[in-house]
C-alpha positions in Angstrom: 218.8 136.7 -21.1 220.7 135.4 -18.4 223.2 138.0 -16.7 225.8 137.7 -14.1 226.4 140.9 -11.9 229.3 140.6 -10.2 229.5 143.1 -7.0 232.8 143.8 -4.5 233.5 146.0 -1.8 235.8 149.4 -4.2 238.9 149.8 -4.1 240.1 151.8 -0.4 236.7 150.9 1.2 237.7 147.9 4.2 237.2 144.4 3.5 237.5 142.3 7.0 235.9 139.5 4.8 238.3 139.8 2.9 241.1 140.4 4.8 240.6 137.4 6.5 240.5 135.3 3.3 244.0 136.5 3.0 245.0 136.0 6.7 244.0 132.3 6.7 245.3 132.2 3.3 248.5 133.1 4.4 248.7 131.0 7.8 248.2 127.5 5.1 251.3 128.3 3.0 249.6 130.6 0.4 251.2 133.4 -0.7 248.4 136.5 -2.0 247.9 140.4 -1.2 244.6 142.2 -1.2 241.9 139.5 -1.0 239.3 140.7 -1.7 235.4 138.7 -0.8 232.0 140.3 -3.7 229.5 138.4 -4.8 227.8 136.9 -7.9 224.7 137.3 -8.8 223.0 135.0 -11.4 219.5 136.6 -13.0 217.1 134.8 -15.7 215.8 139.1 -17.7 213.3 139.4 -19.2 213.9 141.4 -22.2 213.8 141.7 -25.7 218.0 142.1 -26.4 221.1 142.6 -25.0 220.7 146.2 -24.2 217.7 146.4 -22.8 219.0 144.1 -20.7 221.8 145.4 -19.4 220.1 149.0 -18.8 217.2 147.0 -16.3 220.1 145.5 -15.3 222.1 148.7 -14.2 219.3 150.3 -12.9 218.5 146.8 -10.5 222.5 147.8 -9.7 222.2 151.3 -8.6 219.2 150.7 -6.7 219.6 147.5 -4.7 221.8 145.1 -6.0 224.7 146.6 -5.3 225.7 150.3 -3.5 227.0 152.6 -5.3 228.6 154.4 -2.5 231.0 151.7 -1.8 231.2 148.6 -3.8 231.7 148.4 -7.3 230.0 145.9 -10.2 230.6 144.2 -13.2 227.3 143.6 -15.2 227.7 140.8 -18.0 224.3 139.8 -20.6 224.3 135.7 -21.8 221.7 135.2 -25.0 
């Protein structure tokens, strides 16, 4: 099964990359606010069904892929 994990800083957590993107876009003439920079992780998970795959990926997020104190994450299972 294919899994996609979206990890980004939680609201209220300093995001220097997001601030840099917001500033650069402003200099280019784009009006944006509250830019946040995160990461996307695509995985192929060996699981019997979508529920098992999601449970595995949630454990991966808690143990390695995200810092739950500073980052939020979303998991999408396809297939």
